[in-house]
C-alpha positions in Angstrom: -222.0 -26.9 -52.6 -223.7 -29.7 -50.8 -227.5 -30.3 -50.7 -228.9 -32.0 -47.7 -232.3 -33.6 -47.0 -233.7 -33.4 -43.5 -236.4 -35.6 -42.0 -238.3 -34.3 -39.0 -237.8 -36.3 -35.8 -241.6 -36.6 -35.5 -241.6 -38.7 -38.7 -239.1 -41.1 -37.1 -240.8 -41.4 -33.7 -240.3 -44.9 -32.4 -237.3 -45.6 -34.6 -234.1 -46.9 -32.9 -230.8 -45.2 -33.7 -229.9 -48.2 -35.9 -233.2 -47.9 -37.8 -232.5 -44.2 -38.3 -229.0 -45.0 -39.6 -230.6 -47.5 -42.1 -233.1 -44.9 -43.2 -230.2 -42.5 -44.0 -228.2 -45.2 -45.7 -231.1 -46.4 -47.9 -232.2 -42.8 -48.5 -228.8 -41.9 -49.8 -228.6 -44.9 -52.0 -232.1 -44.1 -53.5 -231.1 -40.5 -54.1 -227.9 -41.6 -55.8 -229.8 -43.9 -58.1 -232.4 -41.2 -58.8 -229.5 -38.8 -59.8 -228.0 -41.4 -62.1 -231.4 -42.0 -63.8 -232.0 -38.3 -64.2 -228.6 -37.9 -65.8 -229.4 -40.9 -68.1 -232.7 -39.2 -69.2 -230.9 -35.9 -69.7 -228.2 -37.6 -71.9 -230.9 -39.2 -74.0 -232.5 -35.7 -74.7 -229.2 -33.8 -75.0 -228.4 -34.7 -78.6 -226.2 -31.7 -79.3 -223.6 -32.7 -76.7 -223.9 -29.4 -74.8 -223.5 -29.1 -71.1 -226.0 -31.2 -69.1 -229.1 -29.5 -67.7 -231.3 -31.8 -65.7 -234.8 -30.4 -65.5 -237.6 -30.9 -62.9 -239.5 -33.1 -65.3 -236.5 -35.4 -65.8 -236.2 -35.8 -62.0 -239.9 -36.6 -61.8 -239.6 -39.1 -64.6 -236.6 -40.7 -63.0 -238.5 -40.9 -59.7 -241.4 -42.6 -61.4 -239.0 -45.0 -63.1 -237.3 -45.8 -59.8 -240.6 -46.5 -58.1 -242.4 -48.4 -60.9 -239.9 -50.2 -63.1 -237.6 -52.1 -60.8 -237.0 -55.5 -62.3 -237.7 -58.3 -59.9 -234.7 -60.6 -59.2 -235.0 -63.9 -60.9 -234.9 -67.1 -58.8 -232.6 -69.9 -59.6 -235.5 -71.9 -61.0 -236.3 -69.0 -63.4 -232.7 -68.8 -64.5 -232.6 -72.5 -65.1 -235.8 -72.4 -67.0 -234.5 -69.6 -69.3 -231.3 -71.6 -69.9 -233.3 -74.8 -70.5 -235.5 -73.0 -73.0 -232.5 -71.8 -75.0 -230.9 -75.2 -74.9 -234.1 -76.9 -76.0 -234.4 -74.4 -78.9 -230.9 -75.2 -80.1 -231.6 -79.0 -79.7 -234.9 -78.7 -81.7 -233.1 -76.8 -84.4 -230.3 -79.3 -84.6 -232.7 -82.2 -84.7 -234.7 -80.9 -87.6 -234.1 -83.3 -90.5 -237.0 -83.9 -92.9 -235.5 -87.1 -94.3 -235.1 -88.7 -90.8 -238.7 -87.8 -90.0 -239.9 -89.8 -93.0 -237.6 -92.8 -92.3 -238.0 -93.2 -88.5 -241.2 -92.8 -86.6 -239.3 -93.0 -83.3 -237.1 -90.0 -84.3 -240.3 -88.1 -85.2 -241.9 -88.9 -81.9 -238.7 -87.9 -80.0 -238.6 -84.6 -82.0 -242.3 -83.9 -81.1 -241.7 -84.6 -77.4 -238.7 -82.3 -77.3 -240.6 -79.7 -79.2 -243.5 -79.9 -76.7 -241.0 -79.6 -73.8 -239.5 -76.6 -75.5 -242.8 -74.9 -76.0 -243.8 -75.6 -72.4 -240.5 -74.3 -71.1 -240.8 -71.1 -73.2 -244.4 -70.6 -72.1 -243.5 -71.1 -68.4 -240.4 -68.8 -68.7 -242.3 -66.0 -70.3 -245.2 -66.3 -67.8 -242.8 -66.2 -64.9 -241.1 -63.1 -66.2 -244.2 -61.0 -65.9 
């Protein structure tokens, strides 16, 4: 059994044939993702392992999820910043040596500078992820 979705021609007035083809292509992709999300929701509620039964509320929830919770793609700078934050965290942890802090003021200043860079990178990374 096949289920089809029809769009009235009046809604696509002024669309070229290529634009109509794109509407169909993207519509099919959206529906496939909606179905996958509805199945995911059903699987999380079907703890008994019985046959799947996707309900209307699951489809509505999947639709809301598809519309509202799409993660934005990260730019190269955001990826670099996340990587730098992790690297700075490892460097800060590796530099921690209480004895060296008391013996060398330069080492302490270097540690504080790298710590401040790490905090700034973490703050910027978390702010950009919003």
